C-alpha positions in Angstrom: 180.5 195.3 -80.6 183.2 196.8 -78.5 186.6 195.3 -78.8 186.9 194.7 -75.0 183.9 192.4 -75.2 185.5 190.4 -78.0 189.0 190.4 -76.4 189.6 186.8 -75.2 192.2 188.1 -72.7 189.3 189.6 -70.7 188.1 186.1 -69.9 191.4 185.4 -68.1 190.3 187.5 -65.2 186.8 188.0 -63.9 184.2 190.0 -65.8 180.7 191.3 -65.6 178.0 189.9 -67.9 174.7 191.3 -66.7 172.6 192.2 -63.7 169.0 193.1 -62.9 166.2 193.6 -60.4 163.3 191.2 -60.1 160.3 192.9 -58.4 157.8 190.9 -56.3 156.2 188.3 -58.5 155.9 184.5 -58.9 158.8 184.0 -61.4 160.7 180.8 -61.0 163.6 179.2 -62.9 164.6 175.6 -63.5 165.4 172.9 -63.0 168.3 173.6 -65.3 171.9 174.6 -65.5 173.7 177.8 -66.4 177.2 178.3 -67.8 177.9 181.4 -65.6 178.0 182.5 -62.0 174.9 184.4 -60.8 174.9 186.0 -57.4 171.4 186.9 -56.0 170.5 189.1 -53.0 167.1 189.0 -51.4 165.6 192.4 -50.8 162.3 191.2 -49.2 160.0 188.3 -49.2 160.9 184.6 -49.2 161.8 181.9 -51.7 163.5 178.5 -52.1 166.6 177.3 -53.8 167.0 173.6 -54.7 170.4 172.2 -55.8 172.6 169.2 -55.2 169.8 167.3 -53.5 169.4 170.1 -50.9 166.7 172.7 -50.3 167.4 176.1 -48.9 164.8 178.6 -47.8 165.9 182.2 -48.0 164.6 185.5 -46.8 165.4 189.2 -46.7 169.1 190.1 -46.6 170.3 186.6 -47.5 172.2 185.7 -50.7 172.5 182.7 -53.0 174.7 181.9 -55.9 174.3 179.8 -59.1 177.5 177.9 -60.0 178.2 177.0 -63.6 176.9 173.6 -64.8 175.2 172.8 -61.5 171.5 172.0 -61.7 169.4 174.5 -59.8 165.7 175.3 -59.3 164.6 178.4 -57.5 161.1 179.8 -56.9 159.2 182.3 -54.6 157.1 181.6 -51.6 153.5 181.9 -53.0 152.3 183.6 -49.8 155.3 186.0 -49.5 157.1 186.1 -52.9 160.6 187.5 -52.9 162.1 190.6 -54.5 165.8 190.3 -55.4 168.7 191.8 -57.4 171.3 189.7 -59.2 174.6 190.0 -61.1 176.1 187.5 -63.5 179.8 187.1 -64.1 182.4 184.7 -65.3 186.1 184.4 -66.2 189.0 182.1 -65.4 189.6 183.8 -62.0 185.9 183.8 -61.1 186.1 180.6 -59.1 189.1 181.9 -57.2 187.2 185.0 -56.2 184.2 183.0 -55.0 186.5 180.6 -53.1 187.6 183.6 -51.0 184.0 183.6 -49.5 182.1 181.0 -47.7 180.0 180.2 -50.8 180.5 176.7 -52.2 178.7 174.2 -54.4 177.7 172.3 -51.2 176.6 175.5 -49.4 175.5 178.1 -52.0 173.7 180.4 -49.6 174.7 183.1 -47.1 173.0 184.7 -44.2 172.3 188.4 -44.0 175.4 190.7 -43.9 175.9 193.3 -41.2 174.7 195.9 -43.7 172.5 195.8 -46.8 174.4 194.8 -50.0 171.6 195.8 -52.3 173.2 199.2 -53.5 176.4 197.5 -54.6 174.4 195.3 -57.0 172.9 198.4 -58.7 176.3 200.0 -59.1 177.5 196.9 -61.0 174.9 196.9 -63.7 176.3 199.5 -66.1 178.1 197.5 -68.7 177.6 200.2 -71.4 179.4 200.0 -74.7 182.6 202.1 -74.2 185.9 200.6 -73.0 185.7 202.8 -69.9 182.2 201.6 -69.0 183.2 197.9 -69.5 186.2 198.3 -67.2 184.1 200.1 -64.6 181.5 197.3 -64.7 184.3 194.8 -64.0 185.7 196.9 -61.2 182.3 197.4 -59.6 181.8 193.6 -59.7 185.0 193.1 -57.9 184.0 195.8 -55.4 180.7 193.9 -54.7 182.6 190.6 -54.3 185.0 192.3 -51.9 182.2 192.9 -49.4 181.3 189.2 -49.6 184.9 188.4 -48.9 185.0 190.8 -46.0 181.7 189.7 -44.4 181.8 186.0 -45.2 185.5 185.1 -45.5 186.6 181.6 -46.2 187.9 180.0 -43.0 191.2 178.8 -44.2 193.1 176.1 -42.3 195.8 177.5 -40.1 199.2 177.0 -41.8 202.6 177.8 -40.3 204.1 180.9 -41.7 207.1 180.5 -44.0 209.2 183.3 -42.6 212.1 182.6 -44.9 209.8 182.9 -47.9 208.4 186.1 -46.5 211.9 187.6 -46.1 213.0 186.5 -49.5 209.8 187.9 -51.1 210.2 191.2 -49.3 213.8 191.5 -50.6 212.8 190.6 -54.1 210.1 193.2 -54.1 212.1 196.0 -52.5 215.8 195.4 -53.5 215.8 198.5 -55.7 215.4 200.8 -52.7 218.9 202.1 -51.6 217.5 202.6 -48.1 216.5 198.9 -47.7 218.1 197.5 -44.5 218.2 194.2 -42.7 216.3 195.9 -39.9 213.4 196.8 -42.3 213.3 193.2 -43.6 213.1 191.8 -40.1 210.3 194.2 -39.2 208.4 193.3 -42.3 208.6 189.6 -41.4 207.7 190.4 -37.8 209.9 187.7 -36.2 212.6 187.8 -33.6 215.8 188.9 -35.3 218.3 186.2 -34.3 215.7 183.4 -34.8 215.0 184.7 -38.4 218.7 184.9 -39.0 219.2 181.3 -38.1 216.2 180.1 -40.1 217.3 182.1 -43.2 220.9 180.9 -43.1 219.8 177.3 -42.7 217.4 177.6 -45.7 219.5 179.6 -48.1 223.1 179.2 -47.0 223.4 183.0 -46.9 222.8 185.7 -44.3 220.0 188.1 -45.1 222.4 190.9 -46.0 224.4 188.6 -48.3 221.2 187.4 -50.0 220.1 191.0 -50.6 223.5 191.8 -52.1 223.6 188.7 -54.3 220.0 189.3 -55.5 220.9 192.8 -56.5 223.9 191.5 -58.4 221.8 188.9 -60.2 219.4 191.6 -61.2 222.2 193.8 -62.4 223.6 191.0 -64.5 220.3 190.5 -66.2 220.1 194.3 -67.0 223.7 194.4 -68.2 223.0 191.6 -70.6 219.8 192.8 -72.1 218.6 196.2 -71.1 220.9 198.6 -73.0 220.8 200.9 -70.0 223.8 202.9 -68.8 225.9 201.6 -65.9 224.6 204.5 -63.8 220.9 203.6 -64.6 221.5 200.0 -63.8 223.2 200.8 -60.5 220.3 203.0 -59.5 217.8 200.3 -60.6 219.3 197.7 -58.3 219.6 199.9 -55.2 223.0 201.7 -55.5 223.0 205.5 -55.7 226.8 205.5 -56.2 227.9 203.9 -59.5 231.5 203.7 -58.3 230.5 201.8 -55.2 228.2 199.6 -57.4 231.2 198.8 -59.7 233.3 197.7 -56.8 230.6 195.5 -55.4 229.9 194.0 -58.8 233.5 193.3 -59.6 234.0 191.6 -56.2 231.0 189.3 -56.9 231.7 188.5 -60.5 235.4 189.3 -61.2 234.3 191.7 -63.9 233.5 195.4 -63.9 230.0 196.2 -65.0 231.3 197.6 -68.3 233.5 194.6 -69.0 230.5 192.2 -68.2 228.3 194.2 -70.6 230.9 194.0 -73.4 231.4 190.3 -72.8 227.8 189.5 -73.4 227.5 191.9 -76.3 230.2 189.9 -78.0 228.4 186.6 -77.3 225.2 187.9 -78.8 227.0 189.2 -81.9 228.7 185.9 -82.7 
């Protein structure tokens, strides 16, 4: 069996198990439980899903999902039996993906989407045996689920935006850019400049520009201690094109030149 199928780390995300097509017939399943997620899409005909003490009648274009360890029973309408496609998946992140849609244990069905979702189920079936085919199957599964997230998004409760967190996150993701400016940070957060300045200073005790500078220095300290890179490379890595200017800023912040700071921590490691 392929190593990717045996690799336990694959289960830490979300992964494809199997999929298929059920032509029109009187097949039924249950009552029983499964230990995986199984998403079904009705192509034509009608059928019924029973779970959690509820009964759901489904028709063409509608979807239902089986949740792990939840008793279910589904069966076709004898007079107009359904045809459907399905895909099975699991993984520690599977519940998080499903939670981004309107599907839930209490409401495991969805109405018809604005367009047919049938083709995306077929694309997801190719598990194959090679590492490339396994990864493509997982990727196609996520592509299929992305349409459910788009057409049936979970209606999250409105929460006030944490603008300070947004500004800090933007800085921590972009500090390495020499062109990063306070104006760019303000635009990314999309909040009135002076109001953001007041909120940021009250929360962190620093201005935005001071936080950017201090974050760059903290990252430089980490690299000087452990990376083994040259001073020039470290300067460039934390957003300074000019190593001499970086050295002046670093010494002002730490009372050490970058080279002296590096030597100091080398001696500590060698003791």
